[in-house]
C-alpha positions as CSV (number, residue, x, y, z in Angstrom):
1,M,10.4,-36.5,-1.5
2,M,8.0,-34.2,0.4
3,R,6.0,-31.7,-1.6
4,P,6.3,-28.2,-0.3
5,R,3.2,-26.7,1.3
6,D,0.7,-25.2,-1.2
7,P,1.1,-21.4,-0.9
8,L,-2.5,-20.9,-2.0
9,A,-4.1,-23.4,0.4
10,D,-5.7,-20.6,2.4
11,A,-6.5,-18.1,-0.4
12,E,-9.1,-16.0,1.3
13,P,-6.8,-14.1,3.8
14,L,-4.1,-13.9,1.1
15,I,-6.6,-12.3,-1.4
16,R,-7.6,-9.6,1.4
17,R,-3.9,-8.8,2.1
18,V,-3.1,-8.5,-1.7
19,Y,-6.1,-6.4,-2.5
20,A,-5.4,-4.2,0.5
21,Y,-1.7,-3.6,-0.8
22,V,-2.9,-3.0,-4.4
23,A,-5.7,-0.7,-3.2
24,Y,-3.2,1.2,-1.0
25,R,-1.0,1.7,-4.2
26,I,-3.6,2.5,-6.8
27,G,-6.9,3.1,-5.0
28,D,-9.8,0.7,-4.4
29,G,-12.3,-0.4,-7.0
30,P,-12.2,-2.3,-10.3
31,D,-8.6,-1.5,-11.3
32,A,-7.3,-2.9,-7.8
33,E,-9.5,-5.9,-8.3
34,D,-8.1,-6.6,-11.8
35,V,-4.5,-6.4,-10.5
36,T,-5.3,-8.7,-7.6
37,A,-7.0,-11.2,-9.9
38,E,-4.0,-11.0,-12.2
39,A,-1.5,-11.6,-9.3
40,F,-3.5,-14.6,-8.4
41,E,-3.8,-16.0,-11.8
42,R,0.1,-15.8,-12.1
43,A,0.4,-17.3,-8.5
44,V,-1.8,-20.3,-9.6
45,R,0.3,-20.7,-12.8
46,Y,3.6,-20.5,-11.0
47,R,2.7,-22.1,-7.7
48,D,5.3,-24.7,-8.1
49,S,8.0,-22.0,-8.0
50,Y,7.1,-21.0,-4.5
51,D,9.9,-21.6,-2.1
52,V,8.9,-22.0,1.5
53,E,12.4,-21.1,2.6
54,K,12.2,-17.6,1.1
55,G,9.1,-16.5,3.1
56,D,5.4,-16.9,3.7
57,P,2.8,-17.1,0.8
58,A,1.6,-13.5,1.5
59,A,5.0,-12.0,0.7
60,W,5.3,-14.2,-2.4
61,V,1.9,-13.2,-3.8
62,I,2.5,-9.5,-3.0
63,G,5.8,-9.7,-4.9
64,I,3.8,-11.0,-7.9
65,A,1.3,-8.2,-7.4
66,R,4.2,-5.6,-7.5
67,R,5.4,-7.1,-10.8
68,V,1.8,-6.8,-12.2
69,L,1.7,-3.2,-11.2
70,V,5.1,-2.6,-12.9
71,S,4.0,-4.5,-16.0
72,R,0.9,-2.4,-16.2
73,A,3.0,0.7,-15.7
74,V,0.8,1.7,-12.7
75,T,3.0,4.1,-10.9
76,Q,0.6,6.9,-9.9
77,P,-0.8,6.7,-6.4
78,P,-4.6,7.2,-6.0
79,A,-5.8,10.7,-6.6
80,P,-6.4,12.5,-3.2
81,L,-10.0,12.5,-2.2
82,D,-11.6,15.9,-1.9
83,E,-13.1,16.7,1.5
84,E,-16.8,16.6,0.4
85,R,-16.3,13.1,-1.2
86,A,-14.6,11.8,1.9
87,A,-17.3,13.2,4.1
88,A,-20.0,11.5,2.0
89,M,-18.1,8.2,2.2
90,D,-17.9,8.3,6.0
91,D,-20.4,9.6,8.5
92,L,-17.8,10.6,11.0
93,E,-16.5,13.9,9.7
94,T,-13.2,13.8,11.7
95,T,-12.3,10.4,10.4
96,A,-13.1,11.5,6.9
97,L,-10.9,14.5,7.1
98,T,-8.1,12.6,8.7
99,R,-8.3,10.0,5.9
100,V,-8.2,12.8,3.3
101,A,-5.2,14.5,4.9
102,L,-3.4,11.0,5.1
103,V,-4.1,10.1,1.5
104,S,-3.1,13.5,0.3
105,A,0.2,13.4,2.4
106,V,1.0,9.9,1.0
107,T,0.6,11.0,-2.5
108,R,3.1,13.8,-1.9
109,L,5.8,11.2,-0.9
110,G,8.3,9.8,-3.4
111,P,7.7,6.4,-5.0
112,R,9.9,4.4,-2.8
113,D,8.3,5.8,0.3
114,R,4.9,5.1,-1.0
115,E,5.9,1.6,-1.8
116,L,7.3,0.9,1.6
117,I,4.3,2.4,3.4
118,A,2.0,0.3,1.1
119,L,3.9,-2.9,1.9
120,R,3.9,-2.2,5.6
121,Y,0.5,-0.9,6.2
122,G,-1.4,-1.9,3.1
123,A,-0.2,-5.4,2.8
124,D,0.6,-5.7,6.7
125,L,4.0,-7.3,5.9
126,S,6.9,-7.2,8.5
127,A,10.2,-5.6,7.8
128,R,11.6,-9.0,7.3
129,E,9.0,-9.9,4.6
130,I,9.3,-6.5,2.9
131,G,13.0,-7.2,2.9
132,R,12.4,-10.4,0.9
133,V,10.0,-8.8,-1.5
134,L,12.4,-5.8,-2.1
135,E,15.6,-7.9,-1.8
136,L,16.9,-5.7,1.1
137,K,18.2,-6.5,4.5
138,T,15.8,-6.2,7.3
139,N,17.8,-3.5,8.9
140,A,17.7,-1.4,5.8
141,V,13.9,-1.8,5.5
142,D,13.6,-0.7,9.2
143,V,15.7,2.4,8.6
144,A,13.9,3.2,5.3
145,L,10.5,2.8,6.9
146,H,11.5,5.0,9.8
147,R,12.6,7.8,7.3
148,A,9.5,7.4,5.2
149,L,7.2,7.7,8.3
150,A,9.2,10.8,9.3
151,R,8.7,12.3,5.9
152,L,4.9,11.4,6.1
153,R,4.6,13.1,9.4
154,T,6.3,16.2,8.0
155,E,3.8,16.1,5.0
156,L,0.9,15.7,7.5
157,E,2.0,18.7,9.5
158,S,2.7,20.9,6.4
159,G,-0.7,19.9,5.1
160,S,-2.4,20.8,8.4
161,T,-0.7,24.1,8.3
162,M,-1.8,24.7,4.7
163,R,-5.5,23.7,5.6
164,S,-5.4,26.1,8.5
165,R,-4.2,28.9,6.3
166,A,-6.9,28.1,3.7
167,I,-9.5,28.2,6.2
168,A,-8.2,31.4,7.8
169,Q,-7.7,33.2,4.6
170,P,-11.4,33.7,3.7
171,L,-12.0,34.8,7.4
172,A,-9.3,37.5,7.1
173,D,-10.9,38.9,4.0
């Protein structure tokens, strides 16, 4: 009998993808590192349960990371960055402000939308892989992602309007 491929054989890119997903969900830093480490600890412990037929190793380990987040009751998105802190983190003011607006808009989305966006853009999973992780059909994932992105666009537009009003208000006084 042929032994299935080791899902952790090429761990470095997996670690990066899992950390990106976790950081997208809870913010980067020590907490994201701890969740990523725990996910890989579980992956090593249960590597024999990996089924190559059910998807690639990244989706498998990200599914484990999702369960770690649930077991730790980590449900809150990262706190939005204030504009001063974002500008200090990045020399390009426009990029920093865009990042602040995006993080703020994502935090205003519902948990399911945040999860879908984190899996797609944080973990860089395809719709098919997300479907395997969430036990949904690929078509359902495509529709849900489309709707989540539409809600994100709406949040970005309303946030832009709110910022414009906040800037204009002191000028009117």
